[in-house]
VOGU-3710 file (C-alpha; in Angstrom, 3 decimals, decimal comma):
1> mtrsmvdapn> 11,484/11,650/39,976  13,295/11,199/36,661  11,839/8,626/34,344  14,234/5,704/33,907  15,824/5,028/30,538  14,281/1,566/30,657  10,811/3,120/30,423  11,764/5,687/27,770  10,983/4,981/24,109  13,869/4,082/21,853
11> aydfvappli> 15,185/6,646/19,407  13,224/6,667/16,174  12,520/8,562/12,963  9,038/9,285/11,654  8,341/10,171/8,048  4,996/11,244/6,618  3,666/13,439/3,818  4,374/17,098/4,690  0,788/17,960/3,739  -2,288/15,760/4,110
21> rfgagridei> -5,638/16,943/2,809  -8,340/14,510/3,843  -12,084/14,679/3,343  -14,969/14,281/0,932  -14,811/16,657/-2,005  -11,180/17,632/-1,541  -10,319/16,476/-5,053  -11,476/19,945/-6,107  -8,438/21,365/-4,272  -5,850/19,509/-6,323
31> gaavgllgrr> -4,990/22,561/-8,397  -4,141/24,540/-5,284  -2,107/21,616/-3,894  -0,076/21,285/-7,094  0,378/25,048/-7,176  2,190/24,906/-3,839  4,892/22,790/-5,466  5,131/23,804/-9,115  3,382/25,069/-12,202  3,067/21,959/-14,390
41> awiigggrsl> 1,513/18,556/-13,699  2,535/15,215/-15,165  -0,315/12,816/-14,449  -0,096/9,059/-14,020  -3,555/7,533/-13,755  -5,024/4,117/-13,195  -6,247/2,261/-16,253  -9,882/2,461/-15,073  -9,896/4,481/-11,884  -9,090/7,847/-13,420
51> atsgargrid> -12,351/7,667/-15,362  -14,635/5,551/-13,160  -13,855/7,415/-9,930  -15,218/10,614/-11,429  -11,913/12,336/-10,767  -10,766/13,203/-14,281  -13,100/16,092/-15,038  -12,762/17,622/-11,591  -8,973/17,341/-11,696  -8,798/19,027/-15,093
61> asltasgids> -11,102/21,822/-13,923  -9,149/22,404/-10,714  -5,773/22,412/-12,443  -7,023/24,793/-15,122  -8,513/27,157/-12,541  -5,127/27,260/-10,785  -3,240/27,938/-14,017  -1,524/24,526/-14,022  -0,612/22,991/-17,377  -1,032/19,217/-17,369
71> riiatsdgep> -0,635/16,094/-19,450  -0,964/12,365/-18,871  2,445/10,716/-19,245  1,484/7,134/-18,347  -1,432/4,898/-17,478  -1,011/2,182/-14,903  -1,862/-1,360/-15,989  -1,922/-3,613/-12,957  0,904/-3,713/-10,451  3,888/-1,694/-11,727
81> tvdqvaaala> 6,673/-3,490/-13,560  10,210/-2,608/-14,569  8,966/-2,314/-18,159  6,233/0,169/-17,171  8,656/2,359/-15,224  11,165/2,310/-18,089  8,460/3,176/-20,637  7,285/6,132/-18,547  10,853/7,393/-18,206  11,327/7,124/-21,974
91> eivsddregv> 8,241/9,317/-22,390  9,746/12,181/-20,399  13,495/11,742/-20,758  13,932/14,701/-23,124  11,437/16,988/-21,391  12,218/19,958/-19,195  11,481/19,090/-15,558  11,493/22,626/-14,191  8,348/23,263/-12,139  6,946/19,767/-12,768
101> vmvavgggat> 4,788/18,026/-10,164  3,924/14,336/-10,527  0,235/13,696/-9,880  -0,788/10,089/-9,200  -4,502/9,257/-9,379  -5,373/5,626/-8,758  -4,798/2,681/-6,475  -1,544/1,735/-4,791  -0,062/0,356/-8,000  -0,589/3,670/-9,780
111> idlakavaal> 0,873/5,669/-6,906  3,902/3,365/-6,696  4,498/3,750/-10,422  4,380/7,531/-10,085  6,732/7,529/-7,093  9,271/5,395/-8,956  9,144/7,559/-12,079  9,376/10,756/-10,021  12,436/9,445/-8,174  14,295/8,174/-11,226
121> atnmpaglvs> 13,456/11,172/-13,402  15,745/13,400/-11,322  18,485/10,784/-10,874  19,167/9,833/-14,491  22,768/10,460/-15,550  23,345/12,453/-18,723  23,432/10,335/-21,853  21,748/7,348/-20,233  19,270/6,795/-23,061  21,347/7,807/-26,069
131> gsdreaslda> 22,175/5,370/-28,830  20,602/2,116/-29,926  20,604/0,494/-26,477  18,071/2,946/-25,021  15,591/0,275/-23,931  18,254/-1,884/-22,292  19,827/1,144/-20,576  16,532/2,216/-19,017  15,749/-1,352/-17,967  19,092/-1,698/-16,182
141> fvvdhlegvg> 18,741/1,771/-14,654  15,424/0,817/-13,032  16,665/-2,569/-11,779  19,823/-1,041/-10,315  17,670/1,047/-7,951  15,687/-1,928/-6,609  16,655/-3,687/-3,397  18,503/-6,955/-3,746  18,533/-7,392/-7,524  20,725/-4,701/-9,096
151> rgltiaqwpl> 23,724/-2,590/-8,170  22,052/-1,161/-5,098  22,002/2,419/-6,349  20,278/4,894/-4,056  18,093/7,909/-4,722  20,649/10,690/-4,391  18,700/13,688/-5,723  15,270/14,786/-4,534  12,510/13,283/-6,720  9,965/15,371/-8,533
161> pvvavpttag> 7,336/16,308/-5,938  4,449/13,852/-5,909  0,801/14,620/-5,179  -0,867/11,256/-4,460  -4,620/10,861/-4,898  -5,793/7,338/-3,950  -8,971/5,947/-5,511  -8,958/2,787/-3,381  -8,747/2,384/0,392  -6,004/-0,129/0,980
171> tgaeatrnav> -2,299/0,171/0,366  -1,634/3,546/1,973  0,911/4,162/-0,811  0,076/7,858/-0,543  2,063/7,886/2,729  4,897/5,390/2,150  8,525/5,877/1,192  8,852/3,001/-1,234  7,517/1,766/-4,550  7,034/-1,960/-5,145
181> iscprrrfkk> 8,111/-2,911/-8,652  7,916/-6,390/-10,166  9,560/-8,034/-13,146  7,693/-11,083/-14,490  10,594/-11,814/-16,855  13,037/-12,147/-13,968  10,431/-13,400/-11,476  10,924/-10,865/-8,712  8,992/-8,169/-6,846  11,232/-5,681/-5,066
191> smrspmmvpr> 11,128/-2,204/-3,538  12,706/1,063/-4,535  13,057/2,887/-1,243  14,059/6,297/0,077  12,679/8,721/2,672  12,673/11,266/-0,154  10,041/9,198/-2,009  7,227/9,996/0,436  4,633/12,050/-1,509  4,748/15,746/-0,740
201> valvdpdlta> 0,942/15,880/-0,661  -1,517/13,096/0,152  -4,912/14,274/-1,077  -7,390/11,693/0,182  -10,996/12,095/-0,946  -13,073/9,099/0,240  -15,722/9,841/-2,400  -13,279/8,639/-5,069  -13,585/5,088/-3,695  -17,354/4,952/-4,210
211> scdpttiaas> -17,015/3,349/-7,656  -14,945/0,409/-6,365  -16,538/-3,007/-6,834  -16,939/-5,403/-3,873  -13,904/-7,480/-4,876  -11,683/-4,395/-4,838  -13,208/-3,146/-1,589  -12,548/-6,500/0,118  -8,993/-6,971/-1,152  -7,858/-3,407/-0,551
221> gldcitqlie> -9,621/-3,204/2,818  -8,035/-6,408/4,064  -4,654/-5,229/2,810  -5,110/-2,124/4,936  -6,124/-4,193/7,965  -3,139/-6,518/7,441  -0,813/-3,516/7,371  -2,263/-2,121/10,573  -1,977/-5,435/12,423  1,486/-6,349/11,155
231> sficrfqqpl> 2,951/-2,917/11,863  1,510/-3,094/15,404  3,094/-6,475/16,221  6,238/-6,027/14,106  9,537/-6,631/15,883  10,523/-3,123/14,726  7,323/-1,568/16,113  7,475/2,096/17,063  5,268/4,168/19,395  3,734/6,661/16,948
241> prclvleslp> 2,714/3,992/14,412  1,095/1,985/17,207  -0,960/5,026/18,184  -2,130/5,337/14,583  -3,198/1,682/14,555  -5,180/2,002/17,770  -6,992/5,027/16,340  -7,863/3,530/12,954  -8,168/-0,250/13,187  -11,390/-0,415/15,257
251> ralralprll> -13,147/1,876/12,762  -11,886/-0,123/9,799  -13,078/-3,403/11,297  -16,566/-1,942/11,689  -16,675/-0,187/8,322  -15,437/-2,907/5,962  -18,268/-5,421/6,581  -20,840/-2,679/6,046  -19,232/-1,657/2,757  -19,428/-5,260/1,576
261> qqkpegedpq> -23,155/-5,577/2,252  -25,290/-5,984/-0,856  -27,746/-3,265/-1,740  -31,279/-4,366/-0,822  -33,572/-4,928/-3,767  -35,502/-1,765/-4,558  -33,132/0,541/-2,655  -32,278/3,729/-4,518  -28,597/3,400/-5,681  -27,703/6,999/-4,865
271> rwrdgraadr> -29,257/6,795/-1,423  -27,451/3,518/-0,782  -24,153/5,068/-1,845  -24,662/8,203/0,224  -25,488/6,106/3,263  -22,028/4,559/3,188  -20,067/7,810/3,079  -18,953/7,506/6,707  -17,720/3,944/6,146  -15,784/4,982/3,038
281> aamshaalls> -14,192/7,778/5,063  -13,248/5,343/7,829  -11,542/2,984/5,369  -9,756/5,760/3,475  -8,480/7,190/6,745  -7,374/3,746/7,940  -5,525/3,156/4,667  -3,714/6,486/4,986  -2,695/5,726/8,566  -1,692/2,171/7,655
291> gmaltnsglg> 0,758/3,597/5,128  2,353/5,789/7,795  2,377/2,888/10,266  4,087/0,397/7,974  6,635/2,822/6,579  7,762/3,794/10,086  7,676/0,318/11,669  7,539/-2,658/9,344  5,393/-5,608/8,363  5,519/-9,377/8,711
301> lahgvaaalg> 4,757/-12,840/7,410  1,633/-12,064/5,388  3,376/-9,388/3,331  6,560/-11,440/3,090  4,683/-14,263/1,372  2,314/-11,984/-0,573  5,108/-10,602/-2,750  6,149/-14,104/-3,813  2,529/-15,088/-4,436  2,236/-12,135/-6,783
311> igcgtphgla> 5,183/-13,326/-8,855  4,548/-17,081/-8,648  0,778/-17,082/-9,135  -0,044/-13,599/-10,393  -2,120/-13,013/-7,251  -3,088/-9,358/-6,728  -1,304/-7,942/-3,694  -4,361/-7,193/-1,567  -5,851/-10,635/-2,115  -2,524/-12,326/-1,335
321> cavmlptamr> -2,273/-10,458/1,973  -5,876/-11,321/2,848  -5,288/-15,026/2,171  -2,152/-15,076/4,329  -3,416/-12,918/7,219  -5,207/-15,601/9,300  -2,234/-17,958/8,975  0,223/-15,215/9,889  -1,804/-14,419/12,995  -1,874/-18,072/14,066
331> vnrkaaehdf> 1,890/-18,355/13,575  2,443/-15,233/15,693  -0,329/-15,919/18,223  1,907/-16,768/21,184  4,617/-14,180/20,530  2,073/-11,408/19,936  -0,429/-12,362/22,644  -0,143/-9,064/24,514  -0,499/-7,011/21,323  -3,438/-9,040/20,031
341> aqleravdpa> -5,191/-8,653/23,372  -4,597/-4,894/23,280  -6,070/-4,688/19,770  -9,123/-6,717/20,777  -9,784/-4,388/23,697  -9,436/-1,392/21,380  -12,136/-2,902/19,164  -14,298/-4,161/22,035  -13,696/-2,440/25,386  -15,915/-5,074/27,023
351> sstdqaasad> -13,574/-7,861/25,948  -12,287/-10,333/28,520  -9,667/-9,046/30,942  -7,873/-12,361/30,495  -5,039/-11,675/28,036  -5,060/-15,087/26,368  -8,830/-15,026/25,900  -8,746/-11,536/24,385  -5,901/-12,497/22,064  -7,822/-15,564/20,889
361> afverierlc> -10,922/-13,439/20,349  -8,980/-11,053/18,137  -7,531/-13,843/15,990  -10,999/-15,356/15,613  -12,439/-11,915/14,757  -10,001/-11,512/11,856  -10,536/-15,071/10,633  -14,290/-14,471/10,591  -13,886/-11,205/8,703  -11,758/-12,903/6,049
371> resgvphrls> -14,331/-15,681/5,627  -17,229/-13,261/5,402  -15,307/-11,187/2,849  -15,091/-14,198/0,554  -11,333/-14,639/0,836  -10,064/-18,132/-0,124  -8,419/-20,007/2,716  -6,305/-22,288/0,505  -3,362/-21,367/-1,718  -4,645/-23,831/-4,301
381> klgmkadqvd> -7,673/-21,563/-4,767  -5,264/-18,918/-6,097  -4,113/-21,221/-8,886  -1,011/-22,381/-7,072  0,262/-25,909/-7,782  1,598/-28,350/-5,205  5,076/-28,301/-6,744  5,250/-24,513/-6,207  5,254/-24,700/-2,408  9,031/-25,070/-2,217
391> wlaehsggas> 9,549/-22,154/-4,610  7,147/-19,993/-2,615  8,921/-20,754/0,663  12,309/-20,035/-0,883  11,259/-16,702/-2,388  9,216/-15,365/0,542  11,232/-12,974/2,654  12,800/-9,563/2,332  12,257/-6,631/4,669  8,677/-7,667/5,472
401> mrgnpvtltp> 9,617/-11,113/6,723  12,454/-9,713/8,827  9,855/-7,783/10,820  7,780/-10,832/11,733  7,659/-11,455/15,502  8,483/-15,140/14,980  11,583/-16,078/12,994  10,847/-18,973/10,648  13,458/-21,191/9,049  12,891/-22,086/5,368
411> telrgvlaai> 11,794/-25,549/6,474  9,333/-24,140/8,998  7,926/-21,704/6,442  7,484/-24,513/3,948  5,479/-26,423/6,556  3,286/-23,384/7,221  2,580/-22,963/3,513  2,032/-26,666/2,867  -0,574/-26,725/5,647  -2,732/-24,162/3,807
421> f> -2,144/-25,449/0,293
//
C-alpha cells in the first residue's frame, strides 16, 4: 500500500559541514584537514582560548608538518562586532587569497568572526577600500551584508574555506550557516547568512574544552541545550534535526551537571580532569549537533530575546539564552506539549505515559537544571533597568522569534518580560 502524502515528510534542505572530524586528540589532524582545502592558513583565534586550550602549539606543529604556511590575522575580543570584521578585512584586503584557508580556533564568537571575514573577503568589489574613506567603506560593506539593517546584499561568491575548531561546547557555530554580528554604536545584533558560509571542516576535539571555567561551561552548555529544545519545537521543525536532538539532548542533560561539580578537596587535578572526558565529549557532540539542528530548522523565544539582551544589557549570548529558557518553555508549554513529552521520555524512558505529566516533568527538569547551574531567574540580575523592558520587547524578534511555536504580540511579549524583571 502506498504511503499517503499526508504521512510523508515535507520537502526540505539539509546543510552541514562536508567533513566532520570529532574526537579527543583530533586537533593534531588540523594540518591534514587544511591541506585538503589549500596550502596557506589565516588563523582567527579567541583572545584567551587559543592559548589556554593548549591548541596553539599543536596547531602550529600540525600545520608545519603538513607544509602549511600560517599567520594570525585577527584575535576575537568578545562577541564579534562590525568594527572587528572591518578591521580584519583591512588586514587582508591587499593580500593574495589563492590557496588560503580560514582557520577559526575559539568559541562561537571567534568562529562567527572567521565565517564573516571569510565570506566578505571573496565578495569585496575592486577599489572598495581605496582613498581616504577606507574605514567608512569597510564599515558600510559589512553592514550591507547583515539582515535587516543595510542594503540586503547577499554572499554571491564562495567564501574562503573555513576550518572551525571550537574550544567551548555551546553555540555549534562550527556547523551553522550564519555569523551573528553586533554593532554597539547602532544598537543592533544581526546575522550574515548564506548556505555557503557553513564551515568546510568542523574539527571538534572535546579536550580543547577542558580549560573552560565553570561559568563558561554553564553558559555555553545551556546555550546548546536551548538550541536543541527550540529547534525541536520550532514551527519550522524538520525531521533530520529532530533526530539529532533526540540523539544528543539526553546525553547533554546528564553530562552538564557532572561537569559543573566542584573538584573534591584533595582530589588530584589531572585525575579529576581525565574523569570528565566522557562528559566533555557528550557536550561537544551535543553542541555540534545543536548547530546542525538550528541551522536546518530554527529557534524561538529564548534566542529572539537573547539578541536584544546582548545589545541592551551587554549580556553574553549563552547566559541570555539560559536566563530566558525556562520562561520560553512556560510560554510554549501548551503548544509544545507533545514535543516536551517526547523529549522527557527520551531522557527518562520510565517517564509517565500521560502526555501532560511528561511535558510538565520536562519543563521542571530544565528549570531545575538552570537553577542548579547558577543562572539568574530575573532580568534585573543582568543589570537591566525597569525602563528598558519596553525597549527589550520592541527589539526582540527576527528569524528566531518567527520560529516560536506561540506567536506573541508586542504587548504580550512585554508582559512576559515584565513578569521576570
